[in-house]
LUMRO-758837 format. One record per residue (C-alpha): residue in one letter; x, y, z. Coordinates in steps of 0.02 Angstrom, whole numbers, plus 50000, padded with zeros to 5 digits. Example, Ala and Ser with C-alpha at 12.3 -4.5 7.8 and 13.67 -1.06 7.14 Angstrom:
// LUMRO-758837
A506154977550390;S506844994750357;
// end
This chain:
// LUMRO-758837
X459285193651211;X460785187851110;X460975169851051;X462495160250993;X462535146850858;X464125138350798;X464425127650645;X465845123250528;X464745128750382;X465705118050256;X464695124250164;X463295134550242;X461645126450189;X459765128150204;X459755118350368;X460905131250447;X459815145250379;X458245136950448;X459045135750621;X459575154050616;X457815159250564;X457145150050717;X458435158350829;X457945175250756;X456165172450817;X456785170650997;X458195183251005;X458625201250962;X460375197250900;X461335181750852;X463185177850857;X463655165350723;X465265156050762;X466275149250617;X466985133450696;X468645125450647;X469135142450576;X470945137150550;X470495122450439;X470335123350250;X470795114650088;X470335097050144;X468845086550090;X468075088750264;X468465107450273;X468695113950096;X468275132250128;X469295145150223;X468615154650371;X468515170350264;X467525161350129;X466325154650261;X466145171950338;X465615177950164;X464385163450143;X463565166150312;X463535185150306;X462755185650133;X461525171450169;X460785179850324;X460825198150270;X458955197650227;X458485192950406;X457795206650518;X459055203350656;X460785209550701;X462095196250668;X463925195050714;X464965182250618;X466515177050715;X467845164350662;X468325152750805;X469865141850793;X469855124550869;X470585120751038;X471095103051077;X470535105151258;X468655103251277;X468685108451461;X469145126451413;X468235127451246;X466735137451309;X467835150651390;X468825151551226;X467205154351129;X466635167551254;X468305176551238;X468125177451048;X466305183051036;X465125196551096;X464265191551259;X462785179951230;X461355173951339;X460935157051263;X461835144751151;X460935134751017;X461555117650969;X461015099850935;X462785093150950;X462875082651109;X464665087651151;X464345106251123;X462755105151228;X463695096551369;X465135108951368;X463985124051374;X462905116251510;X464445112251616;X464965130551597;X463245136251659;X462625142651491;X460815139651443;X460705128651287;X459235126551170;X459075114551026;X457905113550880;X457205099950772;X458345095450627;X457735102150459;X457845089950312;X459355081650395;X459285067450269;X460065078950138;X460525094950230;X462175089250298;X463895095650251;X464585078550207;X463145075550086;X463395092450002;X465275090149984;X465005072749909;X463765080049786;X465035093149734;X466405080149711;X465305068649605;X464435082049502;X462715079749581;X461485093749622;X462045103049778;X461445120349730;X459625116549775;X460165113949956;X461035130549991;X460515148849986;X460855158049822;X462165168849909;X463165153249953;X463135147349772;X463845164249723;X465265163149850;X465705145349803;X465755150249619;X466805165649659;X468145155149745;X467995140549622;X467545129749771;X466845114849676;X468435113049575;X469455114849735;X468555100949825;X468625089649672;X470505092149657;X470755089149843;X469705073349834;X470845066649695;X472375066349808;X472915050449891;X473085059350058;X471265064950075;X471725083150063;X473095082650194;X474825088550142;X476065074850095;X477185068950235;X478715077250159;X477885094150130;
// end
């Protein structure tokens, strides 16, 4: 059985890894969708799709399961989002999500959806990690070592700090 799990992974953290480890116990293969693949260099989405592919691929390589990491760009039409995902990924049997909209969209498309209990959600949340990076607080304890390496390689902390300094919240100026 092949499962599907999507996230923005901005950045990939221990909560994501925990979810993937649970999925690995139920499936033979897992497709990991990199959501909002076209977004980068903002405080909400500081990392590129390629950087997130590196984070995810390296963070899960120790797992005894076949993984496929697939960037998926956003569509602004929820009614066709599931068919868009299915067109971009290997076929999958079950989707995993705790996001109410994602669950609803997959269910409406006739795809089985399974959730899982959140793991340390009080701190394992992308917004929390990005805020810690911006303010110089410990974020490294909340992500796999491979993710630390990728973020260092791309100078990601400095990037998000610089973006956070702008008066446009990381969006390009109106005249750009």
